[in-house]
Backbone bond lengths (Angstrom), bond angles and torsions (degrees), N, CA, C in turn:
res aa  C-N    CA-C-N  psi(-1)  N-CA   C-N-CA  omega(-1)  CA-C   N-CA-C  phi
1 X - - - 1.456 - - 1.536 109.28 -
2 X 1.292 115.96 139.22 1.463 122.40 -179.45 1.528 108.73 -84.85
3 X 1.313 116.10 128.81 1.462 118.44 177.20 1.526 109.64 -78.56
4 X 1.322 114.34 150.97 1.459 121.05 178.42 1.524 108.67 -122.83
5 X 1.307 115.57 149.20 1.451 121.78 177.94 1.523 108.05 -122.95
6 X 1.304 115.78 136.23 1.465 120.73 178.93 1.532 109.12 -76.53
7 X 1.320 117.91 148.73 1.461 120.54 178.60 1.533 113.36 -53.11
8 X 1.328 117.04 -39.59 1.466 119.95 -179.22 1.521 111.33 -63.41
9 X 1.328 117.89 -36.67 1.462 121.45 177.97 1.528 110.82 -69.26
10 X 1.326 117.10 -40.76 1.465 120.40 176.46 1.523 109.93 -61.64
11 X 1.323 117.21 -41.76 1.467 121.10 177.80 1.518 110.93 -59.83
12 X 1.341 117.13 -42.71 1.470 120.64 177.95 1.523 110.90 -61.47
13 X 1.333 116.82 -41.64 1.468 120.85 179.26 1.530 110.80 -62.37
14 X 1.325 116.29 -46.24 1.467 121.26 -179.56 1.522 110.05 -63.96
15 X 1.330 116.69 -45.69 1.464 121.20 -179.51 1.521 111.79 -62.77
16 X 1.337 116.92 -31.94 1.469 121.77 179.76 1.522 111.68 -79.65
17 X 1.340 116.48 -6.01 1.455 119.63 179.83 1.517 114.26 79.10
18 X 1.321 117.03 16.32 1.462 120.31 178.07 1.524 109.49 -70.73
19 X 1.325 117.49 144.23 1.463 119.37 -179.25 1.525 111.59 -70.34
20 X 1.320 115.13 122.78 1.463 121.99 -178.69 1.522 108.32 -133.12
21 X 1.321 116.98 133.48 1.460 121.83 172.37 1.522 106.59 -107.77
22 X 1.321 116.40 114.48 1.459 121.77 -179.86 1.520 109.27 -94.05
23 X 1.321 116.20 121.32 1.462 122.05 -179.72 1.522 109.47 -113.36
24 X 1.324 116.05 116.12 1.458 123.32 178.67 1.524 108.12 -93.43
25 X 1.339 116.74 120.49 1.471 120.18 -179.04 1.534 111.90 -105.52
26 X 1.344 116.14 17.29 1.471 120.05 176.76 1.531 109.71 -80.43
27 X 1.306 115.61 -175.92 1.464 121.94 179.11 1.530 109.78 -83.65
28 X 1.345 117.68 155.86 1.467 120.55 -178.80 1.523 114.44 -53.37
29 X 1.325 118.13 -38.33 1.464 119.36 -179.42 1.530 111.50 -68.62
30 X 1.335 117.82 -32.26 1.463 121.12 175.91 1.529 109.78 -68.03
31 X 1.326 115.41 -44.29 1.470 121.38 179.55 1.527 110.54 -62.08
32 X 1.331 116.91 -39.14 1.462 120.97 179.95 1.533 110.78 -66.62
33 X 1.331 117.35 -31.73 1.459 121.53 -179.12 1.527 111.17 -71.91
34 X 1.327 116.32 -43.87 1.470 121.41 177.23 1.517 108.44 -162.74
35 X 1.324 115.02 146.19 1.463 120.16 -179.99 1.517 109.12 -156.50
36 X 1.311 115.72 156.85 1.454 119.84 172.38 1.521 108.01 -76.22
37 X 1.336 117.50 146.26 1.470 120.85 -175.36 1.525 113.09 -57.57
38 X 1.329 114.94 139.54 1.469 123.07 174.52 1.523 113.44 59.61
39 X 1.330 117.37 28.74 1.459 119.04 179.64 1.523 111.22 -88.04
40 X 1.312 114.29 149.37 1.462 123.54 177.55 1.522 107.60 -91.84
41 X 1.325 117.31 129.69 1.466 121.38 179.14 1.520 109.92 -100.23
42 X 1.317 115.45 118.17 1.468 122.42 168.58 1.525 105.60 -138.55
43 X 1.338 118.04 104.22 1.467 119.97 -179.39 1.533 111.66 -53.91
44 X 1.309 115.83 144.11 1.465 121.48 -175.79 1.522 112.52 -50.60
45 X 1.326 117.54 -43.29 1.462 120.88 -178.60 1.518 113.94 -64.12
46 X 1.328 117.61 -16.92 1.461 122.24 -179.88 1.523 112.88 -104.25
47 X 1.325 117.28 -10.22 1.459 120.72 -169.74 1.525 113.94 -61.27
48 X 1.328 118.20 -44.04 1.468 119.80 -177.96 1.526 111.40 -58.53
49 X 1.324 117.64 -35.85 1.456 121.53 179.79 1.520 114.38 -85.22
50 X 1.329 116.54 -8.13 1.473 120.34 -177.21 1.520 112.26 -123.99
51 X 1.327 117.16 16.69 1.458 121.49 -174.48 1.531 112.14 -57.89
52 X 1.325 117.44 -27.53 1.472 120.01 -179.78 1.526 112.15 -66.53
53 X 1.328 117.42 -16.09 1.467 120.85 177.34 1.529 112.25 -75.48
54 X 1.325 116.19 -15.38 1.466 120.63 179.31 1.520 106.96 -87.82
55 X 1.316 115.59 102.55 1.466 122.76 -177.72 1.529 108.84 -116.27
56 X 1.334 117.96 90.27 1.456 119.57 -174.32 1.532 114.89 -64.75
57 X 1.323 118.83 -33.41 1.471 122.44 178.97 1.525 111.66 44.80
58 X 1.315 116.80 49.66 1.455 121.06 177.61 1.515 115.04 87.64
59 X 1.324 117.55 -5.53 1.467 121.01 179.99 1.532 110.22 -86.75
60 X 1.319 115.33 153.99 1.458 121.35 172.37 1.526 107.30 -79.41
61 X 1.332 116.60 126.81 1.466 120.93 -179.98 1.523 108.94 -89.71
62 X 1.332 114.74 122.11 1.464 121.61 176.36 1.522 107.73 -118.68
63 X 1.329 115.78 119.65 1.463 122.26 -179.77 1.526 107.87 -96.22
64 X 1.338 116.28 134.56 1.463 118.28 178.08 1.521 111.18 -136.79
65 X 1.333 113.80 159.31 1.469 122.01 177.32 1.527 106.90 -145.34
66 X 1.309 117.50 -151.73 1.466 120.73 -177.82 1.530 111.68 -75.27
67 X 1.343 117.10 -55.52 1.463 120.96 -176.06 1.526 114.13 -121.08
68 X 1.327 118.56 0.31 1.455 120.59 176.62 1.506 116.08 100.35
69 X 1.328 117.98 9.20 1.469 120.95 179.20 1.524 110.47 -90.91
70 X 1.330 116.77 -53.64 1.468 120.55 179.00 1.523 111.09 -61.75
71 X 1.325 116.63 -33.34 1.464 119.13 -178.43 1.523 112.04 -66.52
72 X 1.318 117.94 -30.82 1.466 120.18 174.75 1.526 110.18 -62.59
73 X 1.327 116.45 -43.24 1.470 120.46 177.22 1.518 110.63 -65.26
74 X 1.324 116.70 -41.29 1.457 120.80 179.11 1.513 112.03 -61.89
75 X 1.325 117.04 -44.46 1.464 120.81 178.28 1.527 110.68 -63.28
76 X 1.332 116.95 -36.76 1.467 120.65 178.08 1.527 110.78 -64.96
77 X 1.310 117.26 -41.26 1.474 121.14 177.73 1.522 109.55 -60.64
78 X 1.317 116.54 -45.55 1.467 119.89 179.86 1.524 111.23 -63.71
79 X 1.329 116.96 -43.26 1.454 119.58 -179.49 1.522 111.65 -63.04
80 X 1.329 117.67 -37.78 1.468 120.40 176.69 1.527 110.82 -64.18
81 X 1.342 116.83 -26.49 1.463 121.45 178.69 1.534 111.24 -89.18
82 X 1.335 116.78 4.20 1.458 120.49 177.22 1.522 114.83 88.72
83 X 1.328 117.58 14.42 1.468 121.81 179.52 1.524 108.35 -108.92
84 X 1.324 116.72 117.09 1.458 120.40 177.12 1.521 109.13 -65.33
85 X 1.310 116.70 133.84 1.466 121.26 -178.38 1.517 109.63 -152.56
86 X 1.332 115.43 151.68 1.461 121.89 174.81 1.521 108.16 -123.73
87 X 1.305 115.33 157.78 1.463 122.42 178.83 1.522 109.26 -101.07
88 X 1.334 116.28 139.71 1.466 121.09 175.64 1.529 108.16 -77.71
89 X 1.315 116.54 110.78 1.467 121.78 -178.28 1.523 110.16 -61.53
90 X 1.308 116.25 126.89 1.462 121.12 178.28 1.512 114.30 81.22
91 X 1.334 117.03 -5.53 1.454 122.12 174.96 1.523 114.33 64.74
92 X 1.329 114.03 -164.15 1.458 120.33 -178.31 1.529 110.76 -67.36
93 X 1.323 117.36 -22.74 1.458 120.49 177.51 1.531 110.20 -64.67
94 X 1.336 117.08 -47.43 1.469 120.01 178.77 1.526 110.51 -68.21
95 X 1.352 117.29 -34.52 1.468 120.64 175.39 1.538 109.04 -56.39
96 X 1.333 116.06 -46.53 1.455 120.77 -179.56 1.528 111.33 -62.85
97 X 1.316 117.02 -40.27 1.471 121.58 -177.71 1.523 112.91 -72.61
98 X 1.337 117.79 -34.12 1.462 119.68 -170.21 1.527 115.29 -113.02
99 X 1.334 117.60 -19.93 1.467 119.76 -174.73 1.523 112.35 -118.73
100 X 1.323 116.90 -51.88 1.462 120.49 -172.71 1.522 110.55 -138.55
101 X 1.317 115.33 95.01 1.454 121.08 -178.00 1.517 114.29 -67.04
102 X 1.341 118.04 -9.22 1.455 119.79 177.82 1.528 111.68 -78.60
103 X 1.342 117.41 -13.05 1.465 120.59 176.74 1.521 107.47 -76.80
104 X 1.336 117.44 119.98 1.475 119.40 -176.77 1.526 112.45 -62.43
105 X 1.316 114.93 143.98 1.470 121.13 175.23 1.523 108.67 -100.92
106 X 1.321 115.58 151.30 1.468 121.03 177.83 1.497 110.53 -145.78
């Protein structure tokens, strides 16, 4: 089972300075419209072939997308490759609603 993290918990981790690797599995145009700071973009359809680009180096890997569906698949791909990862519940949309209203919704 893929673990999920609530936006508020991710915010606490970031605010505490804990190492987090944010992986955006949306499409480039979605990422260009809005993204979480310092996130790595690898679209879900490319992730299996680019998994070596995900280098956690001790960071917690959090996969996110628009509403939290693609990120579950992305986290599963990473876990099959031996990389522990969690999905951001509700995606960047819930982040915008509950943590940072300055992030545009679409």
